FILO-572221 format. One record per residue: y, x, z of N, C-alpha, C in turn; residue in three letters. Coordinates in steps of 0.02 Angstrom, whole numbers, plus 50000, padded with zeros to 5 digits. Example, Ala and Ser with C-alpha at 12.3 -4.5 7.8 and 13.67 -1.06 7.14 Angstrom:
<sites>
497165066050390497755061550390498355066050390Ala;498885064250354499475068450357500025064550394Ser;
</sites>
This chain:
<sites>
504675048149118504645052049180504055049649222Unk;503695054249254503125052549295503365051649368Unk;503255045649395503515043849461502935041849506Unk;502885044949564502365043549613502675039349669Unk;502425033249679502715028549727502235027449785Unk;502465028549846502055026749904502235019749926Unk;501745016149954501865009249976501975004449919Unk;501605005449865501715001649804501614994149809Unk;501264991849861501144984649868501714981149905Unk;502204984849929502744982049968503224977749928Unk;503624973949964504094969149934504584972549886Unk;504924977749910505394981349867505034985549815Unk;504484988749835504124993249790503874989549728Unk;503624983449737503374979649679503924978549628Unk;504524976749651505084975649604505284982149570Unk;505294987549609505474994049579504964996249527Unk;504324995549543503794997649497503834993849431Unk;503934987249435504004983249374504604985549333Unk;505164986949367505774989049333505684995949301Unk;505385000549339505275007349313504795007149253Unk;504285003049257503805002449201504144999849139Unk;504574994749147504924991849090505414996849059Unk;505635001549099506115006549073505765012849049Unk;505115012549039504745017849006504485023349051Unk;504515022549117504265027749162503525026749177Unk;503165032149185502455031849204502425031649280Unk;502115026349307502125025249379501425025949408Unk;501365030049461500755030749499500885028049568Unk;500485023249591500585020149656500055022449705Unk;500275024149765499825026349818499925021749878Unk;499405018049897499485013249951498815011949984Unk;498845009950046498245008250083497995001250066Unk;498424997350032498284990450014498064989949941Unk;497564985849928497324984749860497884981749817Unk;497954983749754498464980949710498304973749691Unk;498834969949677498734963149653498514963149580Unk;498294957349555498034956849487498564958449435Unk;499204956849451499734957749402500074964549408Unk;499804968949450500124975449461500094979849399Unk;500614983849391500644988549335500594995649361Unk;500465000349315500415007349334499715009249357Unk;499645015649376499015018249402499015017649478Unk;498465015049506498445013949579497925018449611Unk;498115021349667497675025549707497675022749778Unk;497095021049804497045018649873497045024549921Unk;497495024449969497525029950017498045028850070Unk;497985032650124498425032250182498895038350180Unk;499545037250187500015042850184499935047550244Unk;499605045250297499495049750354498885054350343Unk;498505052950290497935057250271498215062550223Unk;498435068150249498805072950208498385075650150Unk;497765077350162497355080350109497235075350052Unk;497125069150069497025064050017497665063049977Unk;498225062850013498875062049979499025067949934Unk;498905073949958499025079949918498575080049856Unk;497955078249864497495078049808497735073149754Unk;497975067349777498235062349730498845064849692Unk;499295068149728499895070749694499715076449647Unk;499255080749667499065086349624498735083849560Unk;498375078349564498025075849505498505072849454Unk;499115071149476499595067849431500225071949419Unk;500385076649463500965081049455501605077149439Unk;501825072949485502425068949472503065073249473Unk;503545071049434504205074249437504615071449494Unk;504525064949507504905061449560504405058049606Unk;504535058449671504155054649721504635049549752Unk;504435043249751504825037949783504435035449843Unk;504695036949902504325035649964504565029149995Unk;504155023849988504325017250014503825014650064Unk;503285018250076502795016150126503095016450195Unk;503035011050233503355010950299503055005450342Unk;503105006250407502985000850454503674997950469Unk;503754991450459504414988350464504604986950537Unk;505214984550545505524984350611505144980350663Unk;504894974450644504554970250694503924973550721Unk;503514976250675502904979550696503064986050734Unk;503564989650711503744996050742503974995050814Unk;504364989750826504604988450894504024986550940Unk;503534982950914502964980750955502434986050962Unk;502394990650915501884995950917502215002550895Unk;502605005650940502955011850921502485017550905Unk;501865017450930501385022650914501215022250840Unk;501045016250816500905015250745501515016850703Unk;502105014450726502715015750689502855023150682Unk;502745026950734502855034150732502355037550687Unk;501725035350690501215038450648501365037550574Unk;501555031550555501675030150484502355032650462Unk;502875030850500503565032250479503775039450490Unk;503465042850537503645049850550503115054550522Unk;502495054050547501965058550522501835057250448Unk;501815050850428501705049250358502265051850313Unk;502875051150336503445053650297503425061250290Unk;503255064750344503185071950341502645073950291Unk;502095070250289501555071550242501795070750170Unk;502175065450157502435064250089502905069850069Unk;503355071750113503835077150098503475083750083Unk;502985085550124502645091950114502215091850051Unk;501875086250038501465085849977501905086349915Unk;502485083049917502945083449859503165090649848Unk;503285094149902503485101249896502915105449868Unk;502315104149891501735108049869501595107249794Unk;501715101249767501555100249696502155101549651Unk;502725103449680503305105249640503715099449613Unk;503695093749648504105088049627504845090049629Unk;505215087549582505935089249577506345085649629Unk;506165079349645506575075349690506125070649730Unk;506315069449792506005064349834506545059249851Unk;506445053149830506885047549849506535043749904Unk;506865042749960506525039450016506975034050045Unk;506655028750070507015023050099507145024350173Unk;507785025050189507985025050259508215017950276Unk;508645017150325508845010450345509505010750383Unk;509875005250378510485004650418510325004450492Unk;509685003650509509475003750579509575010550612Unk;509735015750572509905022250603510575021950638Unk;510955016650625511605015650657511555010050709Unk;511995010350759512055005050808512785002950812Unk;512904996550816513584994050816513974996850876Unk;514604998250865515045000450918515005007750936Unk;514605011650900514515018750918514975023450879Unk;515305020850827515735025250787516225021050747Unk;516815023750735517295020550691517185022350618Unk;516745027150606516595029250538516095024250508Unk;516275021450451515855016350420515485018850358Unk;515665024750334515375027250273514745031350283Unk;514575035250231513955039050231513915044350285Unk;514485046550310514485051750361514485049050432Unk;514365042650440514335039750507513775043250546Unk;513905045150608513385048550648512785043950661Unk;512195046750657511585043050672511555041550747Unk;511435035150763511375033150833510935026850837Unk;510285027450826509845021550825509735018750895Unk;509635012150899509485008950963508745007250971Unk;508435005150916507735003050920507255008350894Unk;506615007150906506095011850885506085012750809Unk;506175007350772506175007750699506735012350675Unk;507335011350702507895015650683507775022850700Unk;507445024150755507285031050774506825034250723Unk;506325030550700505855033450651506215034850585Unk;506685030550566507045031650504507545037450511Unk;507835038150570508275043850582507885050350578Unk;507275050350602506845056250597506755058250524Unk;506615053350481506525054950410507135058150380Unk;507725055650397508335058650370508435065850396Unk;508335066850460508435073450489507925078450463Unk;507305076050454506785080450427506945082450356Unk;507155077550315507335079050246507895084250243Unk;508385083450285508945088150286508715095150305Unk;508285095550355508035102050377507605105350324Unk;507165101450293506715104250242507095106350179Unk;507615102650162508025104550104508335111350114Unk;508565112750175508845119350190508305124650190Unk;507725122950216507175127850223506845129450156Unk;506735124350116506355125250054506785126249992Unk;507355122949990507765123049930507565117749879Unk;506935116049876506675110849831506065107649864Unk;505965101249853506315096649808506985094349836Unk;507375090949794507965087449819507735081349859Unk;508105079849911507955073849950508545069049944Unk;508395062949924508905057749915508705051749957Unk;509065050550011508925044850054509365038850039Unk;509095032950049509465026750038509425022450101Unk;509995021350133510015017250193510125009950173Unk;509575006450164509624999350146509794995150207Unk;510154989650194510304984850246509744979750248Unk;509924973250242509404968150241509274966150169Unk;508644967150146508444965550078508084958850079Unk;508314954250036508014947650034507824945849962Unk;507424940649957507214938349890506564934549895Unk;506354931649839505734927849838505144932249854Unk;504724929949900504104933549915504134938249975Unk;504704938850008504724943250066504364939850124Unk;503854943050150503464939950204503344944750262Unk;503684950350263503604955050319504284957450343Unk;504284960650402504904963350429505314958150465Unk;505954959550475506414955050509506514948750467Unk;506294943050494506264936950453506724931450478Unk;507184932950522507614927650550507984923850496Unk;508254927450447508634924250394508184922050336Unk;507674925950321507204924050268506874917350286Unk;506734916350350506404910150371506864904050359Unk;507504905050370507984899650357507964897650283Unk;507984902650239507964901350167507304897850149Unk;506754900550174506104897650158506044890350182Unk;506344888850240506314882050266506694877250221Unk;507274879350195507644875150148507224874050085Unk;506954879550058506584879149995505934875250001Unk;505654874850061505024871250070505124863750079Unk;505764861550080505904854350082505954851350151Unk;506044855350202506114852650269506754848550274Unk;506724843150312507314838850320507794841550372Unk;507534845650419507954848850469507784856250472Unk;508294860450472508194867650473508634870650528Unk;508324874350572508694877950624508874884850597Unk;509464887150616509664893850594510004897650651Unk;509904904250655510224908150709510974908650697Unk;511364906250745512094906250737512374912950762Unk;512254918150722512484924850741513244925150743Unk;513504929350786514224929850796514584933450740Unk;514224937350701514554941350649514194940850583Unk;514464944450534514164944650467513664950350463Unk;513224949950414512734955350403512654956550328Unk;512304961750312512194963550242511664959050210Unk;511794957150147511304953450107511234957250041Unk;510694961050034510564964649972509984961349936Unk;510114958749876509594955449838509094960749814Unk;508454958949815507924963849803507964967049734Unk;508174963349684508244966349617508784971749616Unk;509324970649654509844975649659509594981949694Unk;509204981049747508914986749782508454990749736Unk;508044987249697507594990549650507984994149595Unk;508534991149573508944994349521509285000549548Unk;509485000449611509765006449642509255012049641Unk;508635010549659508105015649656508015018349585Unk;508035013849536507955015949466508505020849446Unk;509125019549465509675023949448509605030749483Unk;509285030649541509195036949578508705041749544Unk;508295039149498507835043549462508205048749421Unk;508785046949397509145051349351509855053049375Unk;510025051449436510695052649461510805060049477Unk;511425061849489511605068749504511355070749573Unk;511405077149588511195079649654511615076449709Unk;511305073449760511695070149812512095075249854Unk;512665073049879513085077349920513065075349994Unk;512675070150010512605067850079511865067250096Unk;511725067050161511025066550183510705060150156Unk;511075054650158510825048250133511415043850114Unk;511295039650065511815034950043511735028350079Unk;512305025450101512305018550123512245014050062Unk;511825008950067511735004150012511914997250039Unk;512464994350016512684987850042512704982749987Unk;512504976750004512544971149958513144966849975Unk;513034960249981513564955649999513584955150075Unk;514164956150104514244956350177514484949550200Unk;514024945350225514184938350238513874935750302Unk;514144930250326513884926850386513314922250366Unk;512844921350412512284916850398512534909750384Unk;513104907950414513384901350401513564900350328Unk;513764905750294513924905250222513294903550182Unk;512734906450201512104905050167511894897850180Unk;511974895550241511774888750258512204883650220Unk;512854884850215513294880250178513094879750105Unk;512924885550075512724885350005512054881749996Unk;511584883050042510934879750037511004872250047Unk;511474870150090511574862950099511884859750036Unk;512284863650000512544861049936511974859949887Unk;511484864449889510904863949843510394858849868Unk;510354857949933509874853249964510264848550011Unk;510644844049983511104839950023510764835450074Unk;510124834250066509784830050114509524833650175Unk;509624840050178509354844150234509884845050287Unk;509704843750349510154844650406510064851650434Unk;510614855250443510594862050471510814861850544Unk;510404864850588510534864750659510644871850684Unk;511254873550706511374880350731511044881350799Unk;510764887250808510444889150871510764895650895Unk;511004895750955511314901850982510804907550981Unk;511004913250954510554918850947510934925450956Unk;510584930350983510894936850993510924940650926Unk;511514943150911511604946850849511224953450852Unk;510854955250800510474961550802510934967550816Unk;510694972550852511124978250871511294982950814Unk;510994982050756511134986350699511874986050681Unk;512154991750663512864992050643512934989650571Unk;513054983150563513104980350496513754982350462Unk;514244984850502514894986350473514884993150438Unk;514444993950389514405000250353514634999350282Unk;514805004650248515095004350181514755009350134Unk;514715007350070514525012150018515125016650004Unk;515045023050011515595027649994515455031349929Unk;514855033949921514735038349864514205035749817Unk;513915029949833513375027349792513595026349719Unk;514155022949710514395021749642514585028249608Unk;514925032549643515155038949615514585043449594Unk;514065043949634513535048849622512905045849591Unk;512765039549606512165036249579512345031949519Unk;512955029449518513175025549461513035018149465Unk;512855015749524512685008649532512745006849605Unk;512915000549618512864997749685512664990349678Unk;512344987549729512144980549725512724976049707Unk;512594971249663513134967149636513014959649641Unk;512424957549663512254950449667512584947249728Unk;512964941949717513274938349772512744934549811Unk;512914932849873512454928949915512264922449880Unk;512754918949853512614912549821512154913449760Unk;512284918449720511874919749661511164921649681Unk;511094925749732510434927749755510024921849780Unk;510354917349818510004911349842509794906949784Unk;510224906249734510054902149676509454905149639Unk;509434911649634508854914849601508204913549639Unk;508244913249705507654911649745507444904449734Unk;507924899949728507774892949715507414892149648Unk;507684895449597507384895049530506694898249528Unk;506614903749566505964907149568505424902649598Unk;505634898049641505164893349672505004887549625Unk;505334887449566505224882049518505604875649535Unk;506124876249576506514870449597507144869849555Unk;507404863849550508034862749516508614864049564Unk;509184866049536509774867449575510214861249573Unk;510324858249630510744852249635511464854249640Unk;511884851149600512604852349603512934846749644Unk;513514848149674513874842949711513984836849665Unk;513854830949694513924824949654513264822349626Unk;512724826249637512064823749619511764826449555Unk;512144830149515511864832949453511424838949470Unk;511014840949422510584846749434510524850849370Unk;510314857249379510234861749322509534864549322Unk;
</sites>
């Protein structure tokens, strides 16, 4: 299958591209950033807000599926809502229209749990009403509403949205980094690590699981909802710290009072397994261990042994 991916240099996109390539799909990447030396697939340098350039690229390859992952992440979007709106709204509209123009069968696009705000609804599933609090969530809500409107107007392509929670893993260096920084501090060998002592639990979706979800969406049935909630392991940051201290027993963890993000973390996968056939399955502890091993470190077991 020929798959056109926007934002191919991104953290999640790189994992998805590798996975799609290994599963026999032909991947074309469109990004404003130069590809790395180990990148696979065909790469096209371009800006998703440049509609004519994007359309030309899609016409030259005629993809069956478009996977739209190019985005300005939450931290940048909150600090520069003009840039966030240009990329996440205007850029998304460009991707949707170009996919329609070239006759793509499906557009899979990354939304976010940031379209929800805690305390605004008792509905936790896919039909929870959109109610974003921050600028990033607003731009992602726009993408969902635009996809829904265009699906009614055009009939094709199909639009399949994925509301990811917090995606973590080795190599994440952009976006909301409050928890990633804690992990990185442990892995870098610091003797003292501060961590935000949030009042509640949040989603932990391991990056390989998020990429595998995207892979399953290439061949899944027609979606029955505007977007699917995608949830990983729903855990407190304290659980992560306890596990990391088991692996790094010489590191002191210092809790710091911190305001819990306004995102509604209390969301649930309702139809992802039923309609896509997969949901994230990596536990928090397993995901952290995979990050430790990816860094080339040994895993210390209680009592001093290691693996």
